[in-house]
Phi, psi and omega in degrees: 000141176299146180246156176276112185268041173287131181305338179281347184274133182299329180295327177298316181298331181284333185244005188293344178277353179271142181290160179301318180298320179294322177296321177297314180299327180279356177082024183280350178241126181286341184247023177215141179214148180285149175233122179230102183252124180223139184224173183210137175226117186290336188215069175289130182258197184280349173258137186307129180234153175282149180271080176228153188287352174267352178075173176072209180261129182291133184272081181301120179295151178255351178209150177291141180204160173295146178240163175242153175236129183211172181227154174282352181245136176290346180280347177272086183208173189303327181243016184274177180277346181262211180297142182243319177228145183224138175253132177254132181245138179186209182230151176266190184299337179262012180066024174273146181292132176223161174209153179211139180257133184245137169268117189291154178223049178062228182280353177275129183289142174251125187269140181287154174277335181256162175258130182253127170271327178226146172232121180231005174195141170234135179227130173284125181266314182226152181212166179276217189302323183286329179089008181203167177294137182260356173222176172284126179262134185239143168240129181186198180225164176090184184298135181260126178238118184045043176092353185251120178285159181298320178243117183264119179258347178190152185211137171254117190280141164264115186279108181290347179295321177231014176055047178221147176278160183262345175064007175202145176290158179234094189226112178273054177225156179194150173234131183289127179296161177299142177075013182226162176234137176258122176262109183267122183267330185201161169224156183218158176211147180218142174207136178267358184280142177276050180228155177291125176243119173263141181221156182222150163253120181246148174221142180231110175291158181304126180084359182252205179233164179291123176247140178287130178252342175198144177220137180212175179218142176221160171225115176048056182200182175235144181221133176242118181253122178265132179271127179223107359287166178298160177272143178240126180242127186282178181305141174070018176276130174273138181227140180206158171249134179235163177205163171207161179241162182289319179217150176064221178226165178211145174279122185229134171242142182200168178177191178203159183223155179183195181233130178265122183236148178281000000 
């Protein structure tokens, strides 16, 4: 239960050595919650790409619509050995937070009961014998071909490197819900490639365009940039991390963290 952190309150004295961020993570504030967005793009090229697990430019929807969830594997189904249920998190037409859980049906799409304007996370909740998704799981719209929708809004990757699913999407994108502000404390980027990687944190207010809020460069390293003071993004602001490389392609992971307050 959230506690009253009035200095006169004995409960405050018991937790006062814990940082504000830790208290938020522990749920001590009813009007604040942590946001940790992390993404991955296996092949960032010389043209700027968003750090999402489907690669390329993320297709921000312009209107709320029903979405489908499907898999590239027939084993990801209600009684299969792979993923069985998946929850999609996002926003509705009014930018209110919504979520919906889907029982998978292999390569056949399962349609949502709700309409999503934004999708920013997919999580596998239950699975069969393997304990993970055995194919790439997709959330999207449009015609589905062998489990892949025409427009991909989210993806849970099956990692062919060790033949195991990841059970969660990797998307360095987020939209601030209505009536709330996101205070961003840091952004990070990582690359194992011996190539120059340029990266950006972009934000787009409702009705505006994406503006760069931070830009950096790394070569075969990891960098965590702390904002001082932190950045504050208002309701209905779209946020994303992008990157590009000087030559060829590079595997890039990136994201940002902060606190969502009412």
